[in-house]
C-alpha positions in Angstrom: 26.1 -264.4 99.7 28.6 -266.1 101.4 31.6 -268.5 99.9 29.0 -271.6 101.1 26.1 -269.8 99.4 24.0 -269.6 102.5 23.3 -266.1 104.2 22.9 -267.9 107.4 26.5 -269.4 107.9 27.8 -265.3 108.3 29.9 -264.9 111.2 27.3 -261.4 111.7 26.3 -260.2 115.0 23.4 -257.6 115.3 24.2 -254.5 116.7 20.9 -252.6 117.1 19.7 -254.3 114.0 22.8 -253.6 112.0 24.7 -256.9 111.0 28.3 -256.5 111.7 30.6 -259.5 110.7 33.1 -260.5 113.1 35.9 -261.0 110.7 39.7 -260.0 110.6 41.1 -257.8 107.5 42.5 -261.2 106.6 39.3 -262.8 106.5 37.7 -260.1 104.7 40.4 -259.9 102.1 40.3 -263.7 101.5 36.2 -263.1 101.1 36.9 -260.9 98.5 39.4 -262.7 96.7 37.3 -265.6 96.7 34.0 -263.6 95.2 36.6 -262.4 92.3 37.8 -266.1 91.5 34.4 -267.6 91.8 32.2 -264.6 90.2 29.7 -264.9 92.9 28.1 -261.4 93.6 29.7 -259.8 96.8 28.4 -256.5 97.9 30.0 -255.1 101.0 29.6 -252.1 103.2 31.8 -250.4 106.0 29.4 -248.6 108.4 31.2 -246.1 110.4 29.6 -244.2 112.9 27.8 -241.6 110.9 26.0 -244.8 108.8 25.2 -246.6 112.4 23.5 -243.3 113.9 21.4 -242.9 110.6 20.3 -246.7 110.4 19.1 -246.5 113.8 16.8 -243.7 112.9 16.0 -244.4 109.1 14.5 -247.6 108.0 15.8 -247.5 104.5 19.6 -246.9 105.8 19.0 -250.1 107.6 17.7 -252.0 105.1 21.0 -251.0 103.0 23.2 -252.4 105.4 20.8 -255.5 106.1 20.9 -256.1 102.0 24.8 -256.4 101.7 26.8 -259.6 101.8 29.4 -258.4 104.4 29.6 -255.8 106.8 32.6 -254.3 108.4 33.0 -252.2 111.4 34.7 -249.6 109.6 34.5 -247.0 112.7 36.3 -247.6 115.9 32.9 -246.3 117.7 31.2 -249.5 115.8 33.8 -251.8 116.8 33.2 -250.6 120.2 29.7 -250.7 120.2 30.0 -254.5 118.7 32.0 -255.5 121.5 29.9 -254.3 124.1 27.0 -256.3 122.9 29.1 -259.4 122.7 30.5 -259.6 119.3 34.0 -260.9 118.9 35.2 -258.2 117.2 38.8 -257.5 117.4 39.3 -254.3 115.9 38.0 -252.0 113.1 38.2 -253.3 109.5 38.1 -250.1 107.4 37.2 -250.0 103.7 40.4 -248.2 103.2 42.8 -250.9 104.7 41.0 -253.9 102.9 41.5 -251.6 99.5 45.3 -251.0 100.2 45.4 -254.9 101.2 44.0 -255.7 97.6 46.7 -253.3 95.9 49.6 -255.6 97.2 50.6 -258.0 94.2 50.8 -261.5 95.4 52.7 -264.2 93.3 50.4 -266.6 91.8 47.6 -264.3 91.9 46.0 -262.3 88.7 45.3 -258.7 89.6 41.8 -257.3 89.8 40.3 -255.2 87.6 38.7 -252.1 89.4 36.2 -249.6 88.0 36.2 -246.1 89.7 32.4 -245.1 89.5 31.8 -241.3 90.7 34.0 -239.2 93.0 35.3 -235.6 92.7 35.8 -234.0 89.4 38.9 -235.9 87.9 39.5 -238.1 90.9 38.1 -241.4 89.2 40.8 -240.9 86.4 43.4 -240.1 88.4 43.0 -243.2 90.5 42.7 -245.4 87.7 45.9 -244.1 86.6 47.7 -244.3 89.9 46.8 -248.1 90.1 48.0 -248.5 86.5 51.4 -246.9 87.5 52.0 -248.9 90.6 51.4 -252.2 88.8 50.3 -254.1 91.7 47.4 -256.2 92.4 44.6 -254.1 91.6 44.4 -252.9 87.8 42.3 -249.7 86.7 40.1 -250.9 84.1 37.6 -247.7 84.0 36.5 -244.5 85.6 33.5 -242.6 85.2 32.0 -239.5 86.7 28.1 -239.3 86.2 28.0 -235.8 87.7 25.4 -234.6 90.1 21.8 -235.3 89.7 19.1 -238.1 90.9 20.0 -241.6 91.2 17.9 -242.6 88.2 19.8 -240.9 85.6 23.0 -242.3 87.0 21.8 -245.9 86.2 21.1 -244.8 82.4 21.6 -248.0 80.1 24.8 -245.7 78.5 26.3 -245.8 82.2 25.5 -249.4 83.0 27.0 -250.6 79.5 30.2 -248.5 80.3 30.7 -250.1 83.5 30.1 -253.8 82.0 32.0 -253.3 78.8 35.3 -252.6 81.2 34.7 -256.1 82.5 35.9 -255.1 86.1 36.0 -257.6 88.9 35.6 -254.8 91.7 33.3 -251.7 91.3 34.0 -248.6 93.4 31.3 -246.3 94.1 31.9 -243.1 95.5 28.5 -240.8 95.2 28.2 -240.0 98.8 27.1 -242.5 101.4 23.6 -242.1 101.0 23.0 -241.6 97.2 26.2 -244.3 96.6 24.3 -247.2 98.7 21.0 -246.0 97.2 22.8 -246.5 93.7 24.0 -250.0 94.9 20.9 -251.4 96.0 19.4 -250.0 92.6 21.7 -251.1 90.2 23.8 -253.7 91.5 21.8 -256.6 89.6 22.4 -254.9 86.4 26.3 -254.6 86.9 28.5 -257.7 86.0 31.1 -256.9 88.4 31.3 -259.6 91.3 32.3 -257.1 93.8 30.8 -254.0 94.5 31.1 -251.5 97.4 30.6 -247.6 98.5 34.5 -246.4 99.2 33.9 -242.9 98.9 37.4 -241.9 100.6 39.2 -244.5 98.7 38.9 -242.8 95.5 40.5 -239.6 96.8 43.5 -241.4 98.8 44.3 -243.4 95.7 44.0 -240.3 93.4 46.3 -238.4 95.6 43.9 -235.7 96.3 43.8 -236.4 100.2 45.7 -237.8 102.5 44.8 -240.5 105.1 45.5 -239.7 108.5 48.7 -241.4 110.2 48.5 -244.9 111.1 49.0 -243.9 114.7 45.9 -241.7 114.9 44.3 -244.8 113.0 45.1 -247.0 115.5 44.2 -244.8 118.3 40.5 -243.9 117.1 41.5 -240.4 115.8 40.9 -240.3 112.1 38.0 -238.4 112.8 40.3 -235.3 114.1 42.5 -235.7 111.0 39.5 -235.3 108.5 38.4 -232.3 110.5 41.7 -230.7 109.8 41.4 -231.7 106.3 37.7 -230.8 105.9 36.6 -228.1 108.7 33.2 -228.1 107.9 32.7 -232.0 108.7 32.8 -231.0 112.7 29.4 -230.1 112.5 28.5 -233.8 111.3 31.0 -235.0 113.9 29.5 -233.5 116.7 26.0 -234.4 115.8 26.7 -238.3 115.4 28.7 -237.5 118.7 25.9 -236.2 120.7 23.6 -239.2 118.9 26.2 -241.5 120.5 26.3 -240.2 123.3 22.2 -240.7 123.6 22.2 -244.1 122.7 24.9 -245.5 125.1 22.5 -245.0 128.0 19.1 -245.6 126.1 20.2 -248.7 123.8 23.0 -249.9 125.1 23.2 -250.2 128.9 19.5 -251.3 128.9 20.1 -254.2 126.4 23.2 -255.1 128.3 20.9 -255.2 131.6 18.3 -257.3 129.8 20.8 -259.9 128.5 21.3 -260.4 132.3 17.6 -261.7 132.7 17.8 -264.3 130.2 17.7 -267.4 131.8 19.7 -270.5 130.1 17.6 -273.4 129.4 20.5 -275.6 128.0 21.7 -277.1 124.4 19.3 -275.9 121.7 16.9 -277.8 120.3 15.3 -276.9 116.9 12.3 -278.4 114.8 11.1 -276.9 111.6 8.5 -278.2 109.2 6.4 -276.5 106.1 2.6 -276.0 106.7 0.2 -274.7 104.4 0.8 -271.4 105.4 4.4 -271.4 105.5 7.1 -272.7 107.9 6.6 -273.5 111.6 9.7 -273.4 113.8 10.0 -274.2 117.5 13.1 -273.2 119.9 13.7 -274.9 122.9 17.1 -273.9 124.8 20.0 -271.4 124.3 20.1 -270.0 120.9 24.0 -268.7 120.9 26.5 -268.8 118.1 28.0 -272.3 119.1 24.7 -273.6 118.1 24.7 -272.1 114.4 25.3 -275.1 112.9 22.0 -276.3 114.0 20.1 -273.0 113.6 21.5 -272.2 110.0 20.0 -275.0 107.8 16.8 -274.7 109.5 16.4 -271.1 108.6 17.5 -272.0 105.1 15.0 -274.1 104.4 12.2 -271.8 106.1 13.5 -269.3 103.5 13.1 -272.0 100.7 9.9 -272.9 101.8 7.8 -270.3 100.8 5.1 -268.4 102.7 5.5 -266.6 105.9 7.8 -268.2 108.7 6.4 -268.4 112.3 8.8 -269.2 115.3 7.5 -270.6 118.4 10.1 -269.4 121.4 8.3 -270.4 124.2 11.0 -272.5 125.2 13.7 -270.1 124.2 16.4 -269.5 126.9 19.3 -267.1 126.3 20.8 -265.8 123.1 23.3 -263.7 121.6 23.7 -261.2 118.7 24.5 -264.1 116.4 21.4 -265.2 116.7 19.7 -261.8 116.6 21.6 -261.1 113.0 20.4 -264.2 111.8 16.8 -263.0 112.5 17.5 -259.6 110.8 18.8 -261.4 107.9 15.7 -263.7 107.6 13.3 -260.9 108.1 14.9 -259.0 105.3 14.9 -261.6 103.2 11.5 -262.5 103.6 10.1 -259.1 102.8 11.9 -259.1 99.8 9.3 -261.6 98.7 6.5 -259.8 100.5 6.6 -262.6 103.4 6.3 -261.9 107.0 8.3 -263.2 110.1 6.3 -263.7 113.5 8.1 -264.7 116.3 5.7 -265.6 119.5 6.3 -266.8 123.1 8.8 -264.4 124.4 9.0 -262.9 127.6 9.7 -259.4 128.4 13.2 -259.3 128.6 13.3 -261.1 125.3 11.0 -258.7 123.8 12.7 -255.5 124.7 15.8 -256.9 123.2 14.5 -257.8 120.3 12.3 -254.4 120.0 16.1 -252.6 120.0 17.2 -255.0 117.6 14.9 -253.6 114.5 12.7 -256.8 115.4 9.9 -255.2 117.3 7.3 -255.6 114.3 8.1 -259.3 114.1 6.7 -259.8 117.9 3.7 -261.3 118.1 2.5 -259.5 121.5 -0.5 -261.2 121.7 1.0 -264.5 122.3 4.0 -263.4 124.4 4.4 -264.9 128.0 4.2 -261.5 129.5 6.6 -262.6 132.4 8.8 -259.7 133.4 11.4 -261.4 135.2 12.9 -258.0 136.2 10.0 -257.3 138.4 10.4 -260.3 140.4 14.3 -259.0 141.4 
């Protein structure tokens, strides 16, 4: 949920279907503090290269990122990839940096209560004690290590009751990226904490059981080298992710950049939306760009609230950017949660190709597309 209560007002950009919010560390901190003050639920994710590569291959990982209310470019390669696709991402916003920013006590602000869930044996308790010794902007209000086992066992009523009785503002989960995010997707609705995120390394950093890379290595994008030095077994994962990333650049990034060049501007956006017997129809004419978000967001919100399927006629659509694509992905995800569908018709071949790489291939109605391949005419 955004501060305005509307998911379509997010400054999110699509990176092959993965929403990446173009926010600074200051803005991310403000979002988290706002959620704590208002008690509005804020689930945020911090995709690194491993998570992005997994999301491209695995629909479940993609869905978990799309479900979150805020998605931060944790890794330098992720921030770079987002910028190559036009996103105004200034730099990476690491989950560890955000947590450290919250640790700083600010005048007039009530400290946030943090519950550590998971981590290595003893790390959660040590992290809680470390925060309380600091006396800073975060207070440790509880710690629990559920051990190993299936996700369902980690959502037992006694576990959820323990978390809720501690009255946390911020639940930090550390169960391993895949299991931890699955736990959040399954149980966040039963947790009273307004802020929830999987920040696995944070528990160890706060507890002092691991040291983070020096600041100069972080700035240089070499934190991965430091982590391999600390945990040599990680080299296989980093090598595999690096190889997949190298494959994504020519097969997805370069061809998408090329296809963007074939999008022809149609001028200022005109958007019409109306409910129908079967759902909600939207007609787009002109360019769908970040500058037109104020026009697009209210119509998408109306479509989401209307009930039924959403059909978008894109016959008059010209150029678009990742902001528009992120809004479509967010709409798609929320419609599917209600067993509803999104259908987009009238696209040109380059437009169709871009959408297919942005996790929107199933939503394109190929039977109604214009079928015009502008590239063939060059």
